[in-house]
N, C-alpha and C positions, 0 to 999 in steps of 0.2 A: 598690102605689105609684101607683095611678092611679084614675080614675073614668071611667065610661062607656067603658071600654077594650075593645079586642078581646080575646076569650077567650084567644087564643094568647099575647098579651103578659102577661095575668094568670098563665097557666100558667108562663111563663118565670120570673117572679118567685117564684111559689109553689115552684118546684123548688129554689130556693136560699135559702129563708127560714130554714133552720136554720143558715145561715152569716152572718147579718147582722152579728154582732159579731166575726167573724174578720177581723182587719185585713190578713191575707195571703191571704184567700179571694176569691171572686168580687165581693165588695163593696168590695175594696181601693180602687178609684177614688173611691167615695163617701166613704170614710174620709179619703182624702187631700184631698178637696174640702170636707170639713166645716168646718175652721177659717175659711176665707175666706167660706163661706156664713153662718156664725154672725156674723162681723164685719159682713157686709153687712146682715143682718137687724137687728142692734143699731143700726147706723147709720141705717137706714131708720126704725126705730121711734123713735129719738131725734129725728127730724125732726117727729114728730107728738105725742110724749109726753115729758115730762121724765123722764130716767132718772137716779136717784140713784146716785152712785158713791162708795163709801168705800174698800173694798178691791177690790171688783169691782162691775160694774153690777148694779142691782136692777130686776127687772121686776115686783116685788110690786104687786098690784092690777090687773094686766093679764090679760085673758082672751085666750089665744092658740089658734088653730086651725092644726094641721099637717095639710094635706091630702096624702094619699099618704105617710103617715109611715113606711111600711115597718117596720123593726125598731126605730125610735126614735132614730136617730142624731142628729137635730136636736131632737126633743121632749125628750130627757133634759137636754141643756144648758139649754134654756129653762126647764125645771122647776127645775133647780138654781139658776137666777138668780131664782127666786121667783114666776114666772108660774103662773097656773092654766091648765094645758095640756090640750087635747083633741087626740088624734091619731086620724085616720081613714084607713082603707085598705079596698079591696075584696078584698084578698088575705088570707084568714083565717089561713093559716100565719104570715104576717108579723106580724099582730096578736098571735097567740099568742106568737111569739118576743119581741115588744116587751113584752108583759105580764110574761113570765117575767123578762126582763132588768131591767125597772123595779122589780119586786118585790125582786130580788136587790140592787138599788142603794138600796132603801128610798125610792123616789120614787113619789109619788101622781100618776099621769097617767091621764086618762080615755081609754082606747083603745076604739075601736068599729069593727066591721066594717060599714061603711055608705058610701054614695056621698055626695058633696058635695050633690047635688040632694036626696036624701032628708033629709039633716041640715038643709038650708035649709028644707024643708017643715015641719020641727018648730018653727020660729021661733027657733032658736038665733042668738045674736049674739056677735060677737067684736071685740076692739079691734085685734088683729093677726091677719091670715090670710096664711099663706105656703104655696106649692106649689112645692117644689124638685125639679127634674128630674122633673116630673109632666106638665106640660101638653103635652109632645111625645108623650105616650102616649094623650091624650084623643081620643075619636072625634068628639065634638061640642063644639068649643071654645066657641061662643056660649052653649050651655046650661050648660056648666061655669062660664063667667065670670058668667053671670046668677046662678047659685047663690052665687058668691062675693059679688057685689054685694048680694044679699038678706041675707047673714049679716054683712056688714060694718057695724060701728057707725058712726054719722054722722061721727065724727071719727077713724075707724080708718084703718089702713094695710094695703095689700096688697103682698106681696113675691113675685115670680116669678123663678125661675132656670130657664133652659132652653137650647136649642141653636138657633143661627141656621140657616136654610135657605140655605146657601151652599156653594160648592165646597170651601173649606177645611174646613168642618164635615163635609161628606160624606167627605172624605179622612181627617180625623183623628178625628172623633167617631163615625164609623160604621165604615169599613173598617179603619182602623189598630187601634182598640180591640177590635173584634170578631173580626177575621180575621188580624191580623199579631201584635200582642202578646197578644191573647186575654185582655184584662183584664176583659171582660164577655162573657156568653154570646152566641153568634151569634144574630141575630134580635131582640136587645134593642131596637133602634131601627128605626123605619120613617122614612127620611129625608123622605118625603113629608109627614110630620107635623111636621117641624122648622118653627119659627116665625120669620119675619123680624121684626125690631124694629118696623118701621112697621105690620105687620099686628097685632102684639100691642097696640100703642098704639091703633090704630083699633078693635079689637074690645073693649077695655076702655072706651074712650071711648063706645062705643055703649051700654054698661051704666052710664054716668055716672061712671066712675072715670078720673082723669087720671094716667097713668104719667109723672111728671115727672122721673124720674131713671133713667138706664141706665148700667150699668158692665160692661165686659168682664172675663173671667177668662182666665188662661193658666197653664200649668204653670210652676213655678219650677225653675230648674236643679238645685237641691238636693233637690227633692221638694215636694209640695204644690202649691198654686195661689196666684196673686196677682192683684190687680185691675189692669186695664190700660185704655187708652183705646179699643182696638179691640173692636167687637162681632161680629167675623167668625165666631167659633166659639161659645164659651160666654158667656152674658151674664145679668145680673140686671136686673130692673126693679122699681120701687116707686112708690107713689102712693096717692091716696085721692080722696074726693069733694071736688073743688075746682073 
């Protein structure tokens, strides 16, 4: 789920890779979070590219990169909407799980065990690049962001979802999830790597990318997540070369 990450965090995700598609397993929070993430990615993409909608949105003709794709929870919906999807992760068991599930769903997704930096060095370019719940695991954010900028098409869009470095996030996104309700394995998050919105904007601006939209997320009373105005805990950001 990450790039240039600490080996301990890679091992944490590798240990649960065979449970990516179990909606009641350790990935349950990501499953609950997936619909609002897809909605935001489509909204952000629609700001940069015309999305044809007949029965459902069409991403046909767009090349999409899913960085830290894990088992493919976001890559598969993007592929179903017609995009040409590449999913990368440094956790080999996760990629293995993603390939098996995509094949069972008859979806053609290019999954690779590779870092964003190595893929960028290959000259690959994409219209849409997203890294969802990934950047808070990255050891060298400027290097990671530089790789994204290198791979982004001139008129492309970047989408990031992550966790704010705030007291509410420390309480709810770290301690509550890991040690109270135990929805994710203990040690999944290092709160020192949580990213404040202003920091994220500044670091992307240094790479030439303007993050001109930010939206907060919060749990819905009946389950799942919804967009909100506050960026205090979970939030998304998007933008491009502007």
